[in-house]
Steps between C-alpha positions, in 0.01 A plus 500: 500500500424605143657182367288288734189685380601441139560129556169469687321670210667269246413196711137604539462578130666169412253319724213674319636428153535129568168473685339279231760227558444338841816484708721656233612827658822705499457628857750271671757563228470877543523468878810279473666728245438801725652313793804391301586857400370706794519265796283296732299790640414630153401147400272469801339839435450425131334168577276635774396812311438312175237292678321808634522702178401220261217392730334837446412343166475132600324571829623562852410242758618321809748309281684822406721505814601140423595599145689802631692289748582217258609718206689718745672196650595374153650841420683522832652154455602585143677810628691298757595244234562759227871424457421134429196572284625796296769334289380142477203421277458152646480634856265773376273241336503278809415802715207575268368147544549502877335844525197374307464195722550702820242755385245226439579315823456812711196634314330163543528554876269798443270280290464251785452768766236668284264202531441515875789688659677184615797332337420144397783294351267274296339808346845651438612183322185510285567866416858420401391215277225701332739791443787286367448585132472871584818477708691338214384768255590774747845357572575461129378852425742626766786326321393630158457860617820498705711366214343739248500814714797487738758613244316785322345638819821439694699707251255789541501473878881492514510809278257682728698398808824628344348822369336598828750345740254253647662227707 
């Protein structure tokens, strides 16, 4: 539980540090890295809690449960796929891109529902198109952060797991 709290704190602080750059955030990378080394459940918890904790600064709202679910889902899936992702940089990069696109696709459902509480496909399509540049930046930032952070953080997490007998 302490490691999840630490990874949530790092994710939230990373989100704050990169706030001035729209869409360029290390959150998904930290969630994925947690999931790779501690499993699907830890990945889900890190994703969900990062949304809540970082939104104390960015603002809580009715979108927060969507963020919690989507980042949690991305972490859970990364944990399930950890054997494939962990030792293959290409698979890791592709996962970062897919995670960015999935995040945007699912969060845009919230955007559409926010207007009048009803899902409208034409409005959803418009939201996807208007968010396309943001989605590309977000997906690429996932790749950059994953490739830069997975090894140094992974080494530390493996050391902690070995030292304290965490499975």
